[in-house]
C-alpha positions as CSV (number, residue, x, y, z in Angstrom):
1,M,6.0,30.2,-31.9
2,E,5.7,27.4,-33.8
3,W,3.3,24.3,-33.3
4,K,6.3,22.1,-32.5
5,A,7.5,24.2,-30.1
6,Y,4.0,24.4,-28.7
7,K,3.7,20.6,-28.3
8,K,7.6,20.1,-26.8
9,V,6.6,22.5,-24.1
10,L,3.2,20.9,-23.2
11,A,4.7,17.5,-23.0
12,L,7.3,18.8,-20.5
13,I,4.4,20.4,-18.6
14,V,2.6,16.9,-18.6
15,I,5.6,14.7,-17.5
16,L,6.6,17.5,-14.6
17,A,3.0,17.1,-13.3
18,L,2.9,13.7,-13.4
19,V,6.4,13.3,-11.6
20,L,5.0,15.5,-9.0
21,V,1.7,13.8,-8.4
22,G,4.0,10.3,-8.2
23,M,5.9,11.9,-5.8
24,S,3.1,13.0,-3.8
25,G,1.6,9.5,-3.8
26,I,4.9,8.0,-2.7
27,F,5.7,9.4,0.8
28,T,2.0,10.5,1.6
29,P,1.3,6.6,2.6
30,I,4.6,6.1,4.3
31,S,4.0,9.1,6.6
32,I,0.2,8.3,7.2
33,A,1.1,4.5,7.9
34,N,4.0,5.6,10.4
35,A,2.6,8.3,12.2
36,G,3.1,7.7,16.1
37,E,4.8,4.4,15.8
38,I,8.8,4.1,16.7
39,G,10.2,4.2,13.2
40,P,9.1,3.7,9.8
41,N,8.1,0.1,8.8
42,T,8.6,-0.8,12.4
43,V,5.7,-1.5,15.5
44,Q,6.4,-2.5,18.8
45,G,3.5,-3.6,21.4
46,K,1.7,-6.5,22.7
47,V,0.8,-9.9,21.1
48,L,-2.8,-10.5,20.7
49,S,-3.1,-13.6,18.5
50,I,-0.6,-16.3,16.9
51,Q,-2.2,-18.1,13.7
52,T,-0.3,-21.0,12.5
53,H,-1.5,-22.3,8.7
54,F,1.4,-24.7,8.0
55,A,4.8,-25.3,9.7
56,R,6.4,-22.4,9.5
57,S,3.6,-19.5,7.7
58,G,0.4,-17.6,9.5
59,T,-0.4,-14.4,11.0
60,I,0.6,-12.3,14.4
61,E,-1.9,-9.8,15.5
62,V,0.0,-7.0,17.6
63,K,-1.4,-3.9,19.3
64,S,0.8,-1.3,19.2
65,N,1.8,0.3,22.6
66,R,1.9,4.1,21.0
67,T,-0.9,4.2,18.9
68,G,-3.2,1.6,20.3
69,K,-3.8,0.1,16.4
70,V,-3.9,-3.4,16.2
71,Y,-2.1,-4.6,13.3
72,M,-2.2,-8.1,11.5
73,F,1.4,-9.0,10.6
74,Y,1.9,-12.2,8.0
75,V,5.1,-14.4,9.0
76,G,6.1,-17.1,7.4
77,R,9.7,-18.8,6.6
78,N,11.9,-16.0,5.7
79,T,11.1,-14.2,8.8
80,A,13.7,-13.9,11.6
81,Y,12.7,-14.1,15.3
82,Y,15.1,-12.7,18.1
83,P,15.6,-14.9,20.4
84,H,14.9,-18.1,17.9
85,R,11.6,-19.3,19.3
86,Y,8.1,-17.9,18.4
87,P,6.6,-15.5,21.0
88,G,3.6,-16.1,23.4
89,I,0.5,-14.4,23.5
90,G,0.9,-11.0,25.8
91,E,4.8,-10.9,25.4
92,T,5.8,-7.0,23.9
93,I,7.4,-7.8,20.6
94,R,8.7,-5.4,17.8
95,V,8.2,-6.0,14.6
96,H,10.0,-4.9,11.5
97,Y,8.3,-5.4,7.9
98,I,7.4,-4.7,4.5
99,N,4.3,-3.4,3.2
100,D,3.6,-6.1,-0.3
101,R,0.6,-5.3,-1.8
102,G,-1.1,-4.2,1.2
103,Y,-0.1,-7.5,3.0
104,L,2.1,-6.4,6.2
105,K,4.9,-9.0,6.0
106,A,7.4,-9.4,8.8
107,T,11.1,-9.9,8.2
108,S,12.0,-9.8,11.4
109,V,10.3,-10.4,15.1
110,E,12.4,-9.5,18.4
111,I,11.1,-10.5,21.7
112,Q,11.8,-7.9,24.4
């Protein structure tokens, strides 16, 4: 076998290994983060605290009903509330969120 053929096979093996490592890195955090919750990127629980910084931004701390874990969600002007009001402390809510570089940003909050 010529040197060029070895280089092609080696490059193919390296690319395949990188793809497999990348795929395991994508799916592992999703399964770990959502173990025991009601769905992917969804948490249902009781409101522990609400802090608003400006007119519409701030944080909501929620204790999960299923796992007991406490989550801090960042809310802002793009967060939708159903019904159209802020939740109170002690109320049960369902939060749909995205993970933006480690920050859990709430996209919608449903008051139960």
